[in-house]
Structure formats: C-alpha cells, structure tokens
C-alpha positions in Angstrom: 95.7 119.0 102.7 97.4 116.4 100.6 95.7 113.3 99.5 97.3 110.0 99.4 96.9 108.4 95.9 94.3 105.5 95.8 96.0 102.0 96.2 96.1 100.0 93.0 93.7 97.2 92.9 94.6 93.7 93.7 94.6 91.5 90.8 92.9 88.1 91.5 92.2 85.1 89.5 88.5 84.3 88.6 88.2 81.9 91.3 89.7 84.1 94.1 87.3 86.9 92.9 84.3 84.6 93.0 85.3 83.4 96.5 85.4 87.0 97.8 82.2 88.0 96.0 80.3 84.9 97.4 81.8 86.0 100.9 80.2 89.5 100.5 76.9 88.0 99.1 76.5 85.7 102.1 77.1 88.6 104.4 74.4 90.7 102.7 70.9 90.8 104.2 69.3 90.3 100.7 71.1 87.0 100.0 69.4 84.0 98.8 70.4 80.4 98.7 69.7 80.3 95.0 72.0 82.9 94.0 75.8 82.6 93.9 78.8 83.7 91.9 80.6 81.0 89.7 83.5 80.7 87.3 82.3 80.3 83.8 84.4 78.5 81.2 83.4 76.8 78.1 84.0 76.5 74.4 87.7 76.7 75.3 87.5 80.2 76.5 89.2 81.6 79.5 87.5 81.3 82.9 85.5 84.4 83.8 83.5 85.3 87.0 79.7 85.4 86.5 76.7 84.6 88.5 73.7 82.4 88.8 70.4 83.0 90.2 67.0 84.5 89.5 66.9 87.7 87.6 65.3 89.4 90.6 68.8 89.3 92.3 70.4 91.3 89.5 70.3 94.4 91.5 72.1 92.8 94.4 74.6 91.1 92.2 75.4 94.5 90.6 75.7 96.3 94.1 78.2 93.8 95.3 80.3 93.7 92.1 80.4 97.6 92.2 81.6 97.3 95.7 84.8 95.6 94.7 85.6 98.1 91.9 88.9 99.8 92.9 89.7 97.1 95.3 90.1 94.1 93.2 90.3 93.4 89.6 90.0 90.2 87.7 92.1 88.8 85.0 88.9 88.6 82.9 86.0 91.0 83.0 82.9 90.1 85.2 80.1 88.5 82.9 77.1 90.2 84.1 74.7 89.1 81.4 75.1 85.3 81.5 
C-alpha cells in the first residue's frame, strides 16, 4: 500500500497560533478560566507564543501544544517555561 506523504505544517504567526491553542484549550474538559495561551514580547525580542496559569495546568498545556505539532508551526518556538 502506498502512503501519502504527510502534509507540510501550516506556518502561523504567534497570535494566530495562540488563537488556535486557546480554541483547543477552551474545548478541553480540563480547561480552567485562569489558564490561557498568550503572545509574549519584551526586551525588544520577537513575539513568541507561551501560556499563563497555575503550574498544575502544565500537563494540559503540554498536551494541547503537542496536539498541534505537525499541523501548525510558529515563526518562533513555543516558550513552555515562562
């Protein structure tokens, strides 16, 4: 059987990726209102996607970020440890 090659990931800017991650987060049964994905920029650096919330939500955040690998990619890497 011939397999089709995987489609190339869609490149998104940081805000578009954050919007998609927040959409998936809000749809997740583990979602808490005090957790969200955001665009971090400071010290004149390039904007990068990251998250805000309690450390107890790290596993949920990691699962959601992993779910978009191969489907989307950001211009800047995701900043997991904020």
